[in-house]
Every structure is written in C-alpha cells, then in structure tokens.
N, C-alpha and C positions, 0 to 999 in steps of 0.2 A: 458353373459358367461364366466363363472372364471375354473381355474385351480384349481381344490381341488384333484386330485388323478395323482398319473402317475407310473410307474410298472416299475419296472426292472428285468430281468429273471435270476433267482440262481438252479444252479446245487443242490442242499443242505439245504430246508429252513430254520434247526436248524442249522449250520454252518454260514448263511450269520445273521438271527438273532441276534444273540453272535457278530458277526464281524461288523454288523452296529451298534449295541447297545456298546458293553464292547469297539470295540478297537476306532470306528468313534465317537462315543458318543450321535446317537441319542437314544431316547425311543420309548418304544414298545408303542403302539395307541391299536391293534387289531391283537387276536390270537385266532381264532374262526376255529373250526374244520369241514372240508367239504371233505370228503370221506378220499380218500388218501393222500390229502393235507390239505392245512388252506390257511381260509383267512389273512394273516398277513401283517400287514399296522405300518410303521415306522414315526416317527415327531422327527424335529429339536426339540430342548429345545433353539434354540434363534429365530425362526423361528413359522408362525402359526400354532396354536394348529389341526387347522382342512389342513394345507398340509401336504397330506400323500405319504410316498410311498411304493406302495405292492411291498414284496420279492417274485413274483407269480413263482410256479415251471414252469421248464424247462423239461415238460415231454409231448410237443408237440413237435415231430419231423425235421418239419420248422424249428420253434423257436428254437431248438438246434442246426441246421445248420447253420442260422445267426448267433446265439450268436458266436461260432465257428470258422466263418468266420470275423468277426469283427476283433476279440480280436487275430488271426491272423493275420489281418492286422494293428493292433495298433492302432486301432479304438476306444473311447472311449463310453458308451454307456449313461453315463449321469454327468453330471457336477454340482459341489456343490460348492457355490463360499468363502470363507473366512476373514477376515479380515486382515492376517497377515501371508502368505504363508509358510515365514520360520520355523517361530512357529511351526506351524500345521505339516511342511516338517521333525520336528526334531523328534516332540512325536509322529506324528507316523510311524519312523524312530525307535524308540527306543520301541515301540511297536510289532515290527519282520516285519512291513507290506514292500513290496516292492515294490518299484518304477520300471519304464521305464528310469528314469533319474532322475537328479537334477531339483529346479525349474528355469524356461525359460522364458524371455523377451518373450511375443508375440506381440507386437506392445501394446494397449489399456492393455492389459493383461499380469499377471506371470500364467503362468500354470507350473503344474506336475502332473504328471500319475501315478496311483498306480492298479495293481488287486488286488480285492475286495475277495480271496480264492475262488470264487462261480463261475467262468467261466466269469469273465466282469473285463477292464477298466474301470475306472471312474479317470475322471481328474478333480483337484483341481484347483479354479483360483481365482486371487483375483485384481482386477478394479488398474486403476490406481486411486493415490487420487486426 
C-alpha cells in the first residue's frame, strides 16, 4: 500500500491552480472537466511525478464547515517539506504570500504557516540536519 494521491479542499479551483503553480512552484499534472468542476492535480518538480495533490472543489457543505473551522483555529490542512525554510519564506513573502508568523523552531523541525488564498492554512517545515 502506498500514498499516491492526497487532496486538499479549495474554494476556487482556478485560483488554487494559479497559486499552487505560479506561487508555490508545483506543476499541473491533470485538469479534466467533471461536470461543474475539474479533476485537478499538481505535483512537485522536486518529488516523484506520480505523487499528486488533488485540488478538490469545496462544494460539500460539511467539508466547507470543516475547512472554515480549521482555518479559524489556525490549524494547517497540509504540510510541505522544504530544504531551506528561511529562503522559501523570503521567496513566498516576495510573492505576497501571507504568513501567520515568521519561521519558528518546533523541536526537530522549523515551521512556518501561510494562507493558500483558497481557504486553507499550509505548513512549511524544514527538518533538522
């Protein structure tokens, strides 16, 4: 058993695609129309091409309630590893990304949390060397 696909809910798939590709640097893997929405996935240029993040439409009222509650409680819904968190933090700030605070040491990792503009908080983390 392997993880090949995971999802994150977004309130606007087109805006999410722009943010995850143009700002974060992922690349689009699939964009297939499915009714009013799309099967939309991105992959990391630094990782395996078959490990995908699905940008799921937030159309289910229960999912939207969950997403809003997690955001209100400042709980990230995904975490992405980076090699140099200070560099990535500075790069994303230059792109207008809004962070909840500066990179913070959290024991075995340094973390920073930002808004993805689509209803979610995302955590970046850099493991200790």
